[in-house]
C-alpha positions in Angstrom: -12.9 -17.3 -14.2 -9.7 -18.4 -15.8 -10.5 -22.1 -15.2 -14.0 -21.5 -16.8 -12.4 -19.8 -19.8 -9.8 -22.6 -20.2 -12.6 -25.2 -19.9 -14.6 -23.5 -22.6 -11.6 -23.3 -24.9 -11.0 -27.0 -24.4 -14.6 -27.8 -25.2 -14.8 -25.7 -28.3 -11.4 -27.0 -29.5 -12.4 -30.6 -29.0 -15.7 -29.9 -30.9 -13.8 -28.5 -33.9 -13.1 -31.9 -35.3 -15.9 -33.7 -37.2 -14.9 -37.2 -36.0 -15.0 -36.1 -32.4 -18.4 -34.4 -33.0 -19.7 -37.7 -34.5 -18.3 -39.7 -31.6 -20.1 -37.4 -29.2 -23.3 -37.8 -31.1 -23.0 -41.6 -30.9 -22.3 -41.7 -27.2 -25.1 -39.2 -26.6 -27.5 -41.9 -27.8 -26.0 -44.9 -26.0 -23.0 -45.9 -24.0 -20.6 -47.7 -26.4 -17.3 -49.6 -26.1 -14.2 -48.2 -27.7 -14.3 -51.1 -30.1 -17.8 -50.3 -31.1 -16.9 -46.7 -31.7 -13.8 -47.6 -33.7 -15.8 -49.9 -36.0 -17.6 -46.8 -37.4 -14.5 -45.1 -38.7 -11.9 -45.8 -41.4 -9.0 -44.9 -39.0 -6.8 -46.8 -36.7 -7.8 -47.8 -33.2 -5.0 -45.6 -32.0 -6.6 -42.6 -33.8 -9.9 -43.2 -32.1 -8.2 -43.5 -28.8 -6.5 -40.1 -29.3 -9.9 -38.6 -30.2 -11.4 -40.1 -27.0 -8.5 -38.6 -24.9 -9.3 -35.2 -26.3 -13.0 -35.5 -25.5 -12.2 -36.9 -22.1 -9.8 -34.0 -21.4 -12.6 -31.6 -22.3 -14.8 -33.5 -19.9 -17.3 -34.2 -22.7 -17.2 -38.0 -22.2 -16.6 -40.4 -19.3 -14.7 -43.7 -19.8 -15.2 -46.6 -17.5 -13.9 -50.2 -17.5 -16.2 -53.2 -17.4 -14.2 -56.4 -17.5 -12.0 -56.1 -20.6 -14.3 -53.5 -22.2 -13.7 -49.8 -22.0 -17.1 -48.1 -22.2 -17.7 -44.5 -23.2 -20.6 -42.3 -22.3 -21.6 -38.7 -22.6 -20.8 -36.2 -19.8 -23.2 -33.4 -20.5 -22.0 -30.9 -17.9 -19.3 -29.5 -20.2 -21.8 -29.0 -23.0 -24.1 -27.3 -20.5 -21.4 -24.7 -19.7 -20.8 -24.1 -23.5 -24.5 -23.7 -24.0 -24.7 -21.1 -21.2 -21.9 -19.2 -22.9 -23.6 -19.3 -26.3 -27.0 -18.3 -24.8 -25.9 -14.7 -24.3 -25.3 -14.5 -28.0 -28.6 -16.2 -28.8 -30.4 -13.6 -26.7 -28.5 -10.7 -28.3 -29.3 -11.9 -31.8 -32.9 -12.6 -30.9 -33.3 -9.1 -29.6 -31.8 -7.7 -32.9 -34.2 -9.9 -35.0 -37.1 -8.7 -32.9 -36.2 -5.1 -33.5 -35.7 -5.8 -37.2 -39.1 -7.5 -37.4 -40.7 -4.4 -35.7 -39.1 -2.1 -38.3 -40.2 -4.2 -41.2 -43.8 -4.7 -40.2 
């Protein structure tokens, strides 16, 4: 339970940054090299590397080496656990909306 909570904390903390969310969206569409990712941002290569380390620590991405290139791809399992956590709140709010709709109509 503690490990699950720590993993969720890490996932949500890593998603709190807009650059990391954008990186995640890009690698969700296609595997990209670190250089290809860095070219999309007006920050240093080192800054992108730090963002990637945060995402990798949260298990949201996987990095692999192919020759001299470091490739980054999405690792959806961590997002799945966050989605499962949020699902309980979706269900609760949907139930409340359904009750409200019943009262209104």
